[in-house]
N, CA, C and O of each residue as an XYZ file, in Angstrom:
480
protein
N       5.698     10.630     -9.727
C       4.780      9.630     -9.236
C       3.340      9.966     -9.625
O       2.571      9.098    -10.037
N       2.998     11.233     -9.485
C       1.629     11.652     -9.807
C       1.351     11.455    -11.291
O       0.271     11.000    -11.667
N       2.312     11.791    -12.126
C       2.143     11.625    -13.572
C       2.026     10.146    -13.918
O       1.191      9.769    -14.740
N       2.846      9.313    -13.307
C       2.773      7.869    -13.553
C       1.421      7.322    -13.136
O       0.807      6.541    -13.863
N       0.956      7.737    -11.956
C      -0.335      7.258    -11.477
C      -1.465      7.732    -12.397
O      -2.428      7.000    -12.627
N      -1.349      8.942    -12.917
C      -2.349      9.460    -13.849
C      -2.440      8.576    -15.087
O      -3.539      8.211    -15.505
N      -1.295      8.229    -15.678
C      -1.310      7.419    -16.891
C      -1.796      6.003    -16.619
O      -2.485      5.416    -17.453
N      -1.448      5.449    -15.465
C      -1.941      4.115    -15.106
C      -3.454      4.155    -14.939
O      -4.158      3.296    -15.470
N      -3.959      5.140    -14.211
C      -5.402      5.265    -13.996
C      -6.135      5.508    -15.308
O      -7.197      4.935    -15.551
N      -5.573      6.346    -16.137
C      -6.182      6.649    -17.433
C      -6.301      5.383    -18.281
O      -7.323      5.150    -18.925
N      -5.243      4.569    -18.273
C      -5.298      3.348    -19.075
C      -6.325      2.368    -18.523
O      -6.916      1.603    -19.285
N      -6.547      2.378    -17.213
C      -7.578      1.514    -16.631
C      -8.980      1.963    -17.034
O      -9.838      1.134    -17.338
N      -9.208      3.262    -17.037
C     -10.542      3.775    -17.327
C     -10.874      3.739    -18.811
O     -12.041      3.583    -19.170
N      -9.882      3.879    -19.681
C     -10.147      4.008    -21.114
C     -10.357      2.651    -21.799
O     -11.066      2.580    -22.802
N      -9.766      1.594    -21.287
C      -9.877      0.296    -21.946
C     -11.282     -0.266    -21.793
O     -11.901     -0.166    -20.733
N     -11.768     -0.855    -22.870
C     -13.126     -1.407    -22.865
C     -13.178     -2.778    -22.201
O     -14.083     -3.052    -21.412
N     -12.220     -3.635    -22.514
C     -12.206     -4.982    -21.968
C     -11.054     -5.169    -20.999
O     -10.357     -4.221    -20.636
N     -10.874     -6.410    -20.592
C      -9.797     -6.743    -19.659
C      -8.795     -7.612    -20.391
O      -9.134     -8.673    -20.916
N      -7.566     -7.152    -20.418
C      -6.482     -7.940    -20.982
C      -5.291     -7.856    -20.028
O      -5.412     -7.350    -18.912
N      -4.168     -8.344    -20.468
C      -2.971     -8.365    -19.632
C      -2.562     -6.953    -19.222
O      -2.150     -6.735    -18.083
N      -2.670     -5.999    -20.133
C      -2.301     -4.614    -19.818
C      -3.190     -4.018    -18.733
O      -2.719     -3.241    -17.903
N      -4.453     -4.371    -18.734
C      -5.366     -3.881    -17.705
C      -4.948     -4.393    -16.333
O      -4.928     -3.640    -15.359
N      -4.618     -5.662    -16.265
C      -4.192     -6.236    -14.990
C      -2.877     -5.626    -14.512
O      -2.723     -5.332    -13.326
N      -1.943     -5.439    -15.419
C      -0.663     -4.827    -15.062
C      -0.869     -3.387    -14.614
O      -0.204     -2.932    -13.684
N      -1.775     -2.665    -15.257
C      -2.067     -1.281    -14.864
C      -2.664     -1.240    -13.455
O      -2.325     -0.362    -12.662
N      -3.538     -2.173    -13.148
C      -4.122     -2.227    -11.810
C      -3.086     -2.513    -10.741
O      -3.087     -1.883     -9.683
N      -2.209     -3.451    -11.011
C      -1.134     -3.781    -10.066
C      -0.172     -2.611     -9.927
O       0.253     -2.278     -8.820
N       0.168     -1.993    -11.039
C       1.090     -0.854    -11.014
C       0.528      0.312    -10.213
O       1.261      0.981     -9.484
N      -0.761      0.554    -10.348
C      -1.395      1.623     -9.591
C      -1.313      1.382     -8.094
O      -1.038      2.304     -7.326
N      -1.551      0.149     -7.680
C      -1.476     -0.204     -6.264
C      -0.056     -0.027     -5.736
O       0.148      0.495     -4.640
N       0.910     -0.462     -6.514
C       2.314     -0.321     -6.108
C       2.714      1.148     -6.044
O       3.423      1.557     -5.124
N       2.269      1.941     -7.007
C       2.573      3.378     -6.981
C       1.984      4.063     -5.751
O       2.627      4.924     -5.151
N       0.774      3.688     -5.378
C       0.174      4.264     -4.173
C       0.990      3.858     -2.950
O       1.267      4.690     -2.086
N       1.376      2.591     -2.872
C       2.173      2.125     -1.736
C       3.501      2.840     -1.615
O       3.920      3.204     -0.517
N       4.163      3.041     -2.742
C       5.448      3.751     -2.724
C       5.235      5.212     -2.332
O       6.005      5.761     -1.544
N       4.206      5.837     -2.871
C       3.919      7.234     -2.526
C       3.618      7.396     -1.038
O       4.098      8.333     -0.400
N       2.836      6.495     -0.502
C       2.523      6.560      0.926
C       3.759      6.269      1.777
O       3.918      6.842      2.854
N       4.631      5.386      1.301
C       5.888      5.127      1.997
C       6.759      6.369      2.048
O       7.419      6.635      3.053
N       6.758      7.128      0.961
C       7.508      8.387      0.931
C       6.922      9.363      1.957
O       7.668     10.063      2.642
N       5.586      9.413      2.065
C       4.956     10.286      3.064
C       5.307      9.861      4.489
O       5.583     10.707      5.340
N       5.298      8.557      4.748
C       5.664      8.053      6.082
C       7.112      8.412      6.391
O       7.419      8.883      7.486
N       7.994      8.191      5.432
C       9.410      8.522      5.611
C       9.600     10.010      5.866
O      10.377     10.399      6.737
N       8.895     10.838      5.112
C       8.979     12.286      5.269
C       8.470     12.717      6.642
O       9.080     13.561      7.298
N       7.351     12.136      7.073
C       6.810     12.496      8.384
C       7.779     12.110      9.498
O       8.001     12.889     10.425
N       8.345     10.934      9.415
C       9.264     10.482     10.464
C      10.535     11.324     10.480
O      11.085     11.588     11.549
N      11.003     11.744      9.322
C      12.200     12.597      9.278
C      11.898     14.015      9.759
O      12.736     14.637     10.412
N      10.712     14.529      9.445
C      10.347     15.880      9.866
C       9.990     15.927     11.353
O      10.324     16.884     12.052
N       9.312     14.888     11.822
C       8.880     14.817     13.218
C       9.322     13.482     13.803
O       8.522     12.549     13.877
N      10.572     13.375     14.216
C      11.073     12.100     14.757
C      10.219     11.621     15.933
O       9.779     12.413     16.766
N      10.001     10.332     15.977
C       9.180      9.753     17.032
C       7.714      9.645     16.672
O       6.891      9.304     17.522
N       7.371      9.933     15.416
C       5.980      9.791     14.988
C       5.578      8.321     14.904
O       4.413      7.977     15.107
N       6.529      7.471     14.610
C       6.306      6.033     14.512
C       7.310      5.325     15.410
O       8.240      5.956     15.912
N       7.138      4.035     15.617
C       8.038      3.281     16.482
C       9.260      2.759     15.735
O       9.729      1.655     16.013
N       9.775      3.535     14.798
C      11.005      3.165     14.118
C      12.173      3.432     15.066
O      12.241      4.499     15.677
N      13.089      2.479     15.192
C      14.303      2.756     15.966
C      15.206      3.682     15.172
O      15.742      4.661     15.690
N      15.356      3.347     13.914
C      16.096      4.187     12.978
C      15.389      4.040     11.642
O      15.263      2.936     11.113
N      14.932      5.149     11.105
C      14.118      5.091      9.886
C      14.968      4.710      8.683
O      16.013      5.304      8.418
N      14.501      3.727      7.982
C      15.074      3.317      6.700
C      13.923      3.367      5.704
O      12.770      3.133      6.067
N      14.236      3.669      4.458
C      13.153      3.823      3.477
C      12.381      2.518      3.290
O      11.168      2.552      3.083
N      13.054      1.374      3.359
C      12.325      0.116      3.178
C      11.368     -0.136      4.340
O      10.347     -0.800      4.159
N      11.680      0.382      5.531
C      10.741      0.266      6.648
C       9.478      1.079      6.385
O       8.370      0.646      6.701
N       9.656      2.251      5.808
C       8.499      3.101      5.494
C       7.635      2.439      4.422
O       6.407      2.466      4.515
N       8.259      1.850      3.413
C       7.491      1.157      2.367
C       6.780     -0.066      2.940
O       5.624     -0.339      2.616
N       7.481     -0.784      3.784
C       6.899     -1.951      4.444
C       5.663     -1.537      5.243
O       4.607     -2.159      5.127
N       5.798     -0.486      6.052
C       4.678     -0.004      6.848
C       3.518      0.423      5.952
O       2.356      0.148      6.253
N       3.842      1.092      4.854
C       2.818      1.569      3.940
C       2.014      0.413      3.355
O       0.784      0.453      3.360
N       2.686     -0.604      2.857
C       1.974     -1.722      2.236
C       1.221     -2.568      3.261
O       0.128     -3.058      2.977
N       1.798     -2.744      4.446
C       1.098     -3.496      5.493
C      -0.153     -2.748      5.929
O      -1.181     -3.368      6.202
N      -0.077     -1.424      5.997
C      -1.235     -0.621      6.380
C      -2.271     -0.571      5.262
O      -3.470     -0.667      5.525
N      -1.815     -0.421      4.007
C      -2.752     -0.392      2.872
C      -3.561     -1.674      2.772
O      -4.748     -1.644      2.448
N      -2.926     -2.779      3.045
C      -3.615     -4.063      2.915
C      -4.425     -4.410      4.163
O      -5.091     -5.445      4.195
N      -4.377     -3.568      5.180
C      -5.009     -3.765      6.483
C      -4.526     -5.039      7.173
O      -5.234     -5.608      8.004
N      -3.332     -5.478      6.831
C      -2.756     -6.647      7.469
C      -2.350     -6.318      8.900
O      -2.735     -7.025      9.832
N      -1.581     -5.257      9.079
C      -1.249     -4.741     10.396
C      -0.541     -5.709     11.308
O      -1.153     -6.223     12.244
N       0.723     -5.975     11.070
C       1.495     -6.857     11.942
C       1.645     -6.277     13.346
O       1.688     -7.032     14.318
N       1.726     -4.957     13.473
C       1.859     -4.331     14.783
C       3.288     -4.109     15.225
O       3.520     -3.662     16.349
N       4.255     -4.410     14.366
C       5.648     -4.190     14.744
C       6.060     -2.734     14.607
O       7.006     -2.301     15.265
N       5.372     -1.969     13.768
C       5.583     -0.534     13.632
C       4.239      0.128     13.905
O       3.228     -0.219     13.295
N       4.243      1.082     14.825
C       2.992      1.723     15.218
C       3.088      3.236     15.089
O       4.158      3.808     15.302
N       1.982      3.893     14.741
C       1.968      5.357     14.769
C       1.818      5.819     16.219
O       1.037      5.248     16.980
N       2.565      6.848     16.592
C       2.529      7.322     17.972
C       1.861      8.686     18.134
O       1.240      8.949     19.164
N       1.979      9.542     17.147
C       1.413     10.889     17.249
C       0.063     10.942     16.535
O      -0.289     10.042     15.772
N      -0.680     12.010     16.799
C      -1.989     12.167     16.150
C      -1.850     12.271     14.634
O      -2.635     11.683     13.889
N      -0.851     13.019     14.188
C      -0.678     13.167     12.738
C      -0.267     11.845     12.096
O      -0.695     11.548     10.981
N       0.547     11.055     12.770
C       0.935      9.745     12.238
C      -0.262      8.800     12.205
O      -0.408      8.010     11.272
N      -1.108      8.881     13.209
C      -2.320      8.053     13.222
C      -3.266      8.474     12.101
O      -3.886      7.633     11.449
N      -3.368      9.778     11.886
C      -4.198     10.278     10.784
C      -3.683      9.813      9.435
O      -4.460      9.407      8.571
N      -2.358      9.872      9.254
C      -1.760      9.394      8.004
C      -2.011      7.901      7.829
O      -2.266      7.439      6.717
N      -1.941      7.155      8.912
C      -2.189      5.714      8.836
C      -3.616      5.407      8.430
O      -3.853      4.496      7.637
N      -4.565      6.152      8.960
C      -5.968      5.971      8.566
C      -6.138      6.322      7.093
O      -6.837      5.620      6.363
N      -5.500      7.404      6.657
C      -5.564      7.812      5.253
C      -4.996      6.719      4.341
O      -5.584      6.407      3.306
N      -3.865      6.146      4.721
C      -3.249      5.073      3.926
C      -4.194      3.878      3.845
O      -4.359      3.286      2.779
N      -4.811      3.527      4.961
C      -5.742      2.397      4.976
C      -6.936      2.655      4.058
O      -7.322      1.786      3.277
N      -7.519      3.851      4.155
C      -8.680      4.172      3.321
C      -8.326      4.192      1.842
O      -9.073      3.667      1.016
N      -7.194      4.794      1.504
C      -6.762      4.839      0.103
C      -6.566      3.420     -0.432
O      -7.009      3.104     -1.536
N      -5.907      2.571      0.345
C      -5.673      1.194     -0.094
C      -6.953      0.419     -0.309
O      -7.089     -0.302     -1.298
N      -7.899      0.564      0.614
C      -9.155     -0.181      0.495
C     -10.051      0.367     -0.605
O     -10.675     -0.399     -1.339
N     -10.119      1.693     -0.725
C     -10.909      2.272     -1.810
C     -10.335      1.906     -3.168
O     -11.082      1.626     -4.106
N      -9.017      1.907     -3.277
C      -8.396      1.538     -4.551
C      -8.769      0.102     -4.909
O      -9.167     -0.185     -6.038
N      -8.636     -0.791     -3.938
C      -8.957     -2.192     -4.213
C     -10.428     -2.361     -4.598
O     -10.739     -3.078     -5.549
N     -11.313     -1.720     -3.883
C     -12.739     -1.857     -4.168
C     -13.092     -1.274     -5.532
O     -13.816     -1.900     -6.307
N     -12.591     -0.095     -5.823
C     -12.942      0.573     -7.080
C     -12.314     -0.127     -8.274
O     -13.001     -0.416     -9.254
N     -11.022     -0.402     -8.204
C     -10.329     -1.001     -9.353
C     -10.791     -2.433     -9.577
O     -11.043     -2.825    -10.717
N     -10.907     -3.220     -8.515
C     -11.402     -4.590     -8.701
C     -12.836     -4.590     -9.234
O     -13.181     -5.401    -10.093
N     -13.664     -3.684     -8.725
C     -15.028     -3.585     -9.234
C     -15.056     -3.220    -10.702
O     -15.852     -3.755    -11.474
N     -14.184     -2.308    -11.079
C     -14.125     -1.885    -12.476
C     -13.632     -3.032    -13.377
O     -14.186     -3.256    -14.453
N     -12.617     -3.737    -12.944
C     -12.080     -4.839    -13.747
C     -13.104     -5.957    -13.871
O     -13.298     -6.499    -14.959
N     -13.756     -6.307    -12.778
C     -14.774     -7.365    -12.831
C     -15.951     -6.920    -13.700
O     -16.504     -7.715    -14.460
N     -16.330     -5.648    -13.583
C     -17.405     -5.127    -14.434
C     -17.066     -5.211    -15.905
O     -17.924     -5.532    -16.727
N     -15.815     -4.924    -16.243
C     -15.389     -5.006    -17.646
C     -15.307     -6.454    -18.119
O     -15.501     -6.733    -19.302
N     -15.024     -7.369    -17.205
C     -14.980     -8.782    -17.588
C     -16.388     -9.323    -17.827
O     -16.587    -10.155    -18.712
N     -17.358     -8.864    -17.056
C     -18.726     -9.356    -17.154
C     -19.463     -8.690    -18.311
O     -20.285     -9.342    -18.955
N     -19.205     -7.431    -18.594
C     -19.949     -6.663    -19.594
C     -19.974     -7.332    -20.982
O     -21.054     -7.435    -21.564
N     -18.855     -7.786    -21.533
C     -18.936     -8.414    -22.853
C     -19.779     -9.689    -22.851
O     -20.451     -9.981    -23.840
N     -19.756    -10.456    -21.751
C     -20.539    -11.690    -21.686
C     -22.028    -11.393    -21.678
O     -22.808    -12.135    -22.275
N     -22.439    -10.309    -21.005
C     -23.852     -9.949    -20.965
C     -24.342     -9.535    -22.352
O     -25.473     -9.848    -22.723
N     -23.516     -8.845    -23.112
C     -23.905     -8.405    -24.447
C     -24.055     -9.586    -25.396
O     -24.907     -9.553    -26.284
N     -23.247    -10.627    -25.229
C     -23.311    -11.810    -26.083
C     -24.594    -12.567    -25.811
O     -25.198    -13.101    -26.740
N     -25.031    -12.629    -24.544
C     -26.218    -13.392    -24.174
C     -27.513    -12.723    -24.593
O     -28.545    -13.391    -24.668
N     -27.495    -11.431    -24.866
C     -28.734    -10.715    -25.211
C     -29.177    -10.956    -26.609
O     -30.200    -10.419    -27.033
C-alpha cells in the first residue's frame, strides 16, 4: 500500500498539466488512504475489541467507517468508544481533509497555470 501510494503521489507531483491520468492518480490516492485507514480500524478492533460500536467486525464495516470519517460525513452508526479509537478517528479525518485540500489545490493550480502563461 505504501509503495502504491508513493507512486500515485509521485505521478501527481511530477506532471506539469492536468490530464486524465492526473485525475485518476488523485482518486486512486484517496481510495488508497481510505483502504489503509480501514485496515488500521480493523486491526485496532481486532487487537482491542470494543474500541468501536461494531457488533461483529467485518472488513467492509471498517472500510465504510474509514471513508465516512475521511469525508467528514459521519452517519453516526459506528462510533469510536476508547481514547485510542477516538484518536485514530481524528487522524483519519485530518488525513482525509488535508489530502483533499492539498491534492485539489495542486490540481486546480496546474489547471490555472498554463492559462496564466498564455495570457502574459
